[in-house]
C-alpha positions as CSV (number, residue, x, y, z in Angstrom):
1,X,0.0,0.0,0.0
2,X,1.4,3.3,-1.1
3,X,2.0,6.0,1.6
4,X,-0.3,9.0,1.3
5,X,1.1,12.4,1.6
6,X,-0.8,15.6,2.4
7,X,0.7,18.7,0.8
8,X,-0.6,22.1,-0.3
9,X,0.9,25.0,-2.1
10,X,-1.5,27.4,-0.4
11,X,0.1,29.0,2.6
12,X,-3.2,29.7,4.4
13,X,-3.8,26.0,4.9
14,X,-0.8,25.6,7.1
15,X,-1.6,28.8,8.9
16,X,-5.1,27.4,9.6
17,X,-3.7,24.2,10.9
18,X,-1.4,26.1,13.3
19,X,-4.1,28.5,14.3
20,X,-6.7,25.9,15.2
21,X,-4.2,23.9,17.2
22,X,-3.0,27.0,19.1
23,X,-6.5,28.3,19.8
24,X,-7.7,24.9,21.2
25,X,-4.5,24.4,23.2
26,X,-4.8,27.9,24.7
27,X,-8.3,27.0,25.9
28,X,-7.0,24.2,28.0
29,X,-4.1,26.4,29.3
30,X,-6.4,29.3,30.2
31,X,-8.8,27.0,32.0
32,X,-6.0,25.0,33.6
33,X,-7.7,21.7,32.9
34,X,-6.6,18.4,31.5
35,X,-7.5,17.3,27.9
36,X,-8.4,13.8,29.2
37,X,-11.5,12.5,30.9
38,X,-13.2,13.7,34.1
39,X,-16.1,12.8,36.4
40,X,-18.6,13.0,33.5
41,X,-16.6,10.3,31.7
42,X,-16.6,8.1,34.8
43,X,-20.4,8.3,35.2
44,X,-20.8,7.5,31.5
45,X,-18.6,4.5,31.9
46,X,-20.6,3.2,34.8
47,X,-23.9,3.9,33.0
48,X,-22.9,2.1,29.8
49,X,-21.4,-0.9,31.5
50,X,-24.5,-1.2,33.7
51,X,-26.8,-1.0,30.6
52,X,-24.9,-4.0,29.2
53,X,-24.1,-6.1,32.3
54,X,-27.1,-5.7,34.6
55,X,-29.7,-6.9,32.0
56,X,-27.4,-9.9,31.3
57,X,-27.3,-10.8,35.0
58,X,-31.1,-10.5,35.2
59,X,-31.5,-12.8,32.2
60,X,-29.3,-15.4,33.8
61,X,-30.9,-15.3,37.2
62,X,-34.6,-14.4,36.9
63,X,-37.1,-16.5,34.9
64,X,-39.0,-14.2,32.5
65,X,-41.1,-14.3,29.3
66,X,-39.5,-14.3,25.9
67,X,-40.9,-10.8,25.3
68,X,-39.4,-9.4,28.5
69,X,-36.1,-11.1,27.6
70,X,-36.1,-9.4,24.1
71,X,-36.5,-6.0,25.8
72,X,-33.5,-6.8,27.9
73,X,-31.3,-7.9,25.0
74,X,-32.2,-4.7,23.2
75,X,-31.2,-2.8,26.3
76,X,-27.9,-4.8,26.2
77,X,-27.4,-3.7,22.6
78,X,-27.9,-0.1,23.5
79,X,-25.4,-0.5,26.3
80,X,-23.0,-2.3,24.0
81,X,-23.0,0.5,21.6
82,X,-22.6,3.0,24.4
83,X,-19.5,1.1,25.7
84,X,-18.0,1.3,22.2
85,X,-18.7,5.0,21.8
86,X,-18.2,6.4,25.3
87,X,-15.6,4.1,26.8
88,X,-13.6,2.0,24.4
89,X,-13.3,4.7,21.7
90,X,-11.6,7.3,23.9
91,X,-9.4,4.8,25.6
92,X,-8.0,3.3,22.4
93,X,-7.2,6.8,21.3
94,X,-5.4,7.4,24.6
95,X,-7.7,10.2,25.6
96,X,-9.6,8.5,28.4
97,X,-6.9,9.1,31.0
98,X,-3.4,10.5,31.4
99,X,-2.5,7.0,32.8
100,X,-1.7,4.5,30.0
101,X,-2.7,1.5,32.1
102,X,-6.2,3.0,32.6
103,X,-6.5,3.6,28.8
104,X,-5.4,0.0,28.3
105,X,-8.0,-1.4,30.7
106,X,-10.8,0.7,29.3
107,X,-9.8,0.0,25.8
108,X,-10.1,-3.7,26.7
109,X,-13.9,-3.1,26.9
110,X,-13.7,-3.8,23.2
111,X,-13.6,-7.4,24.1
112,X,-17.1,-7.0,25.6
113,X,-18.3,-6.3,22.1
114,X,-16.6,-9.5,20.9
115,X,-14.0,-7.6,18.9
116,X,-10.3,-7.1,18.9
117,X,-8.4,-4.1,20.1
118,X,-5.4,-4.3,17.7
119,X,-7.5,-4.6,14.5
120,X,-9.7,-1.8,15.6
121,X,-6.6,0.4,16.2
122,X,-5.4,-0.2,12.7
123,X,-8.7,0.2,11.0
124,X,-9.9,3.2,13.0
125,X,-6.9,5.1,14.4
126,X,-4.4,4.4,11.6
127,X,-6.5,4.2,8.5
128,X,-9.8,6.1,9.1
129,X,-8.3,9.0,11.1
130,X,-5.2,9.4,9.0
131,X,-6.9,8.9,5.6
132,X,-10.5,10.0,6.1
133,X,-12.8,9.4,3.1
134,X,-9.8,8.5,0.9
135,X,-10.7,5.7,-1.5
136,X,-8.6,2.6,-1.0
137,X,-7.4,3.6,2.4
138,X,-10.4,4.4,4.7
139,X,-12.0,1.1,5.3
140,X,-15.1,2.8,6.6
141,X,-16.1,3.7,3.1
142,X,-14.8,0.6,1.4
143,X,-17.1,-1.5,-0.7
144,X,-19.4,-3.5,1.5
145,X,-21.4,-5.7,-1.0
146,X,-24.9,-4.3,-1.0
147,X,-23.9,-0.9,0.3
148,X,-21.9,1.7,-1.8
149,X,-20.4,4.4,0.5
150,X,-17.7,5.6,-1.9
151,X,-18.3,7.5,-5.1
152,X,-15.3,5.7,-6.6
153,X,-16.7,2.2,-5.9
154,X,-18.4,0.3,-8.8
155,X,-22.1,1.0,-9.1
156,X,-24.4,-2.0,-9.0
157,X,-28.2,-2.4,-9.4
158,X,-28.6,-3.4,-5.8
159,X,-27.3,0.0,-4.7
160,X,-30.3,1.7,-6.1
161,X,-32.4,1.0,-3.0
162,X,-29.5,1.1,-0.5
163,X,-31.0,4.1,1.3
164,X,-33.6,1.6,2.5
165,X,-31.8,-1.6,3.0
166,X,-28.5,-0.1,4.3
167,X,-29.7,0.1,7.8
168,X,-30.4,-3.6,8.1
169,X,-26.8,-4.3,7.0
170,X,-25.5,-1.6,9.4
171,X,-26.9,-3.8,12.1
172,X,-24.5,-6.6,11.1
173,X,-21.4,-4.6,11.9
174,X,-20.4,-6.0,15.3
175,X,-21.5,-9.6,14.6
176,X,-19.6,-9.6,11.3
177,X,-16.5,-8.3,13.1
178,X,-16.5,-11.5,15.2
179,X,-15.1,-13.2,12.0
180,X,-13.7,-10.2,10.1
181,X,-11.1,-9.6,12.8
182,X,-9.2,-12.7,11.6
183,X,-9.2,-11.7,7.9
184,X,-8.2,-8.1,8.9
185,X,-5.3,-9.3,10.9
186,X,-4.2,-11.5,8.0
187,X,-4.4,-8.5,5.7
188,X,-2.5,-6.2,8.1
189,X,0.2,-8.9,8.5
190,X,0.5,-9.2,4.7
191,X,0.8,-5.4,4.4
192,X,3.6,-5.3,7.0
193,X,1.6,-3.4,9.6
194,X,2.0,-6.0,12.3
195,X,5.8,-5.9,11.7
196,X,5.8,-2.1,11.8
197,X,4.3,-2.1,15.2
198,X,6.3,-5.1,16.4
199,X,3.2,-7.2,16.9
200,X,3.6,-11.0,16.7
201,X,0.8,-12.3,14.4
202,X,0.9,-15.8,16.1
203,X,0.5,-14.2,19.5
204,X,-2.2,-11.9,18.3
205,X,-4.1,-14.7,16.7
206,X,-3.9,-16.7,19.9
207,X,-5.2,-13.8,21.9
208,X,-8.0,-13.3,19.4
209,X,-9.1,-16.9,19.5
210,X,-9.0,-17.1,23.3
211,X,-10.9,-13.8,23.7
212,X,-13.6,-14.8,21.3
213,X,-14.1,-18.3,22.9
214,X,-14.5,-16.7,26.3
215,X,-16.9,-14.1,24.9
216,X,-19.1,-16.6,23.0
217,X,-19.1,-19.0,26.1
218,X,-20.2,-16.1,28.3
219,X,-22.9,-14.7,26.1
220,X,-24.2,-17.8,24.4
221,X,-23.0,-20.7,26.5
222,X,-24.0,-19.5,29.9
223,X,-27.6,-18.6,28.9
224,X,-28.0,-22.1,27.3
225,X,-26.7,-23.8,30.5
226,X,-28.3,-21.7,33.2
227,X,-31.6,-20.5,31.7
228,X,-34.7,-22.4,30.3
229,X,-34.5,-20.7,26.9
230,X,-34.0,-23.0,23.9
231,X,-30.7,-22.8,22.2
232,X,-32.3,-21.1,19.2
233,X,-33.9,-18.5,21.4
234,X,-30.5,-17.7,23.0
235,X,-29.0,-17.3,19.5
236,X,-31.9,-15.1,18.4
237,X,-31.3,-12.9,21.5
238,X,-27.6,-12.8,20.8
239,X,-28.3,-11.6,17.2
240,X,-30.9,-9.0,18.3
241,X,-28.4,-7.6,20.8
242,X,-25.6,-7.3,18.2
243,X,-28.0,-6.0,15.6
244,X,-29.1,-3.2,17.9
245,X,-25.5,-2.2,18.7
246,X,-24.3,-2.5,15.2
247,X,-27.1,-0.4,13.8
248,X,-26.5,2.4,16.3
249,X,-22.7,2.4,15.9
250,X,-22.8,2.2,12.1
251,X,-25.4,4.9,11.7
252,X,-23.6,7.3,14.1
253,X,-20.3,6.8,12.3
254,X,-21.8,7.3,8.8
255,X,-23.7,10.4,9.8
256,X,-20.3,12.1,10.3
257,X,-18.7,11.2,6.9
258,X,-21.3,10.0,4.4
259,X,-23.5,13.1,4.4
260,X,-24.0,16.0,2.0
261,X,-21.0,18.3,2.1
262,X,-18.6,15.7,3.3
263,X,-16.2,15.2,0.4
264,X,-14.4,12.0,-0.8
265,X,-11.0,11.9,-2.4
266,X,-8.7,9.7,-4.3
267,X,-4.9,10.2,-4.1
268,X,-3.1,11.1,-7.4
269,X,-0.7,8.7,-9.1
270,X,2.1,9.8,-6.7
271,X,0.0,9.1,-3.6
272,X,-0.6,12.8,-2.8
273,X,-3.7,14.5,-1.5
274,X,-3.4,18.2,-2.4
275,X,-4.4,19.7,0.9
276,X,-3.1,20.2,4.4
277,X,-4.2,17.3,6.6
278,X,-6.3,19.6,8.9
279,X,-8.1,21.1,6.0
280,X,-8.7,17.7,4.6
281,X,-10.4,16.6,7.9
282,X,-12.8,19.5,7.7
283,X,-13.6,18.8,4.1
284,X,-14.5,15.1,4.9
285,X,-16.1,15.3,8.3
286,X,-19.4,16.8,9.7
287,X,-20.8,17.6,13.1
288,X,-24.5,17.2,14.0
289,X,-26.9,18.0,16.8
290,X,-24.4,19.9,18.8
291,X,-27.0,21.2,21.2
292,X,-28.6,17.8,21.9
293,X,-27.1,17.2,25.4
294,X,-28.5,13.7,25.8
295,X,-27.3,12.5,22.4
296,X,-23.9,14.0,23.1
297,X,-23.8,12.1,26.4
298,X,-24.9,8.8,25.0
299,X,-22.8,8.6,21.8
300,X,-19.6,9.9,23.5
301,X,-19.4,13.2,21.6
302,X,-19.3,11.5,18.2
303,X,-21.7,14.2,17.0
304,X,-18.6,16.4,17.3
305,X,-16.6,14.5,14.7
306,X,-14.8,17.5,13.3
307,X,-13.3,18.2,16.7
308,X,-12.6,14.5,17.3
309,X,-10.7,14.2,14.0
310,X,-8.6,17.2,14.5
311,X,-7.9,16.4,18.2
312,X,-8.3,12.6,18.7
313,X,-6.1,12.8,21.8
314,X,-8.6,15.1,23.5
315,X,-11.4,13.4,25.4
316,X,-14.9,13.8,24.0
317,X,-16.2,15.4,27.2
318,X,-14.5,18.6,26.1
319,X,-15.8,18.8,22.5
320,X,-18.8,21.0,23.2
321,X,-16.5,23.6,24.6
322,X,-13.9,23.5,21.9
323,X,-16.3,23.2,19.0
324,X,-17.1,27.0,18.8
325,X,-13.3,27.7,18.9
326,X,-12.7,25.3,15.9
327,X,-15.7,26.7,14.0
328,X,-14.7,30.3,14.6
329,X,-11.1,29.6,13.4
330,X,-12.5,27.7,10.3
331,X,-14.7,30.7,9.4
332,X,-11.7,33.1,9.8
333,X,-9.9,31.1,7.1
334,X,-13.0,30.5,5.0
335,X,-12.9,26.7,5.6
336,X,-16.3,25.1,5.2
337,X,-17.5,23.9,8.6
338,X,-20.1,21.2,8.0
339,X,-22.6,21.1,10.8
340,X,-26.1,19.6,10.7
341,X,-28.5,21.3,13.2
342,X,-30.1,18.1,14.5
343,X,-30.0,14.3,14.6
344,X,-32.9,14.1,12.1
345,X,-31.3,16.6,9.8
346,X,-28.1,14.6,9.7
347,X,-30.0,11.3,9.3
348,X,-31.9,12.8,6.3
349,X,-28.7,14.1,4.8
350,X,-27.1,10.6,5.1
351,X,-30.1,9.0,3.5
352,X,-30.0,11.5,0.6
353,X,-26.3,10.8,0.2
354,X,-27.0,7.1,0.1
355,X,-29.5,7.8,-2.7
356,X,-26.9,9.8,-4.6
357,X,-24.3,7.1,-4.2
358,X,-26.9,4.5,-5.3
359,X,-27.6,6.3,-8.6
360,X,-24.4,8.1,-9.6
361,X,-21.7,6.4,-11.6
362,X,-18.3,6.3,-10.1
363,X,-15.5,8.7,-10.8
364,X,-12.1,7.9,-12.3
């Protein structure tokens, strides 16, 4: 895989990048506060872990109807998504705490989703954040069979109605990753990424297999052993839980990058993107529902994706405060700041973008 370089002949782009960094850094200096998590993050962590674990304990210990059980597994799915967005996400970025061991433990909550930390770091931290919306590099917009998220991907007949069926396939995100972690690790090993980070593929495979066996035994094996539900009912509940989490996670992620105004790029023959990296991030990313306090709390500030992409090492609990600083700086340099006013506005924009991508032929 060719290395991507960001470069611009326009001096204002570098000035913007320096200005937005200085302005945000000055905010923390003036307030005398850490860029990492605080009490709000701790309460979020407790809430999301509780939403996931408490219903599971109730399902294992209290006899209940299948309908009540379904409500609890949906609640678990909501909690699972919350763990991914509020806890694991910050921790794997190193923004949960100033202490690396805390970040490592909280990043390990990824295993509660049945997924692998290393493959997530590569896909999300290395590829998505470094090469946002760049064809062939950002796996978040890579070809996904019945869903076309990149304007450069081949257009198929099935994509015509993707604005309808996409959300069903979004729900398969976390359950697919149970298997995809293995193929991703194989790909990353082939590309030399494991060697670059001094990761032993054999050791990583062993950890992955062990973690998934424990996870599947806990969330499928224990209910089969200790409850009166039939095995197929347990598997159905497991699927509903994962589908709920996957649909929430995928939709939130796509509403930040596959919406109107969020551009997509392809590097030239020399592997160059003709823009400063910070400018590129604003061109490819969107905020939404910035004034929705509950949404911001539940999804771990992922409605402030512009701020997150520019400052992934800053914890999400600070995004509401630094967003006006970033927006003001962007406007001073005439950089488009893509912000949707509400959740529904962003969702409608995503659906319209799916419609466009389902009808428009690809670009060369």
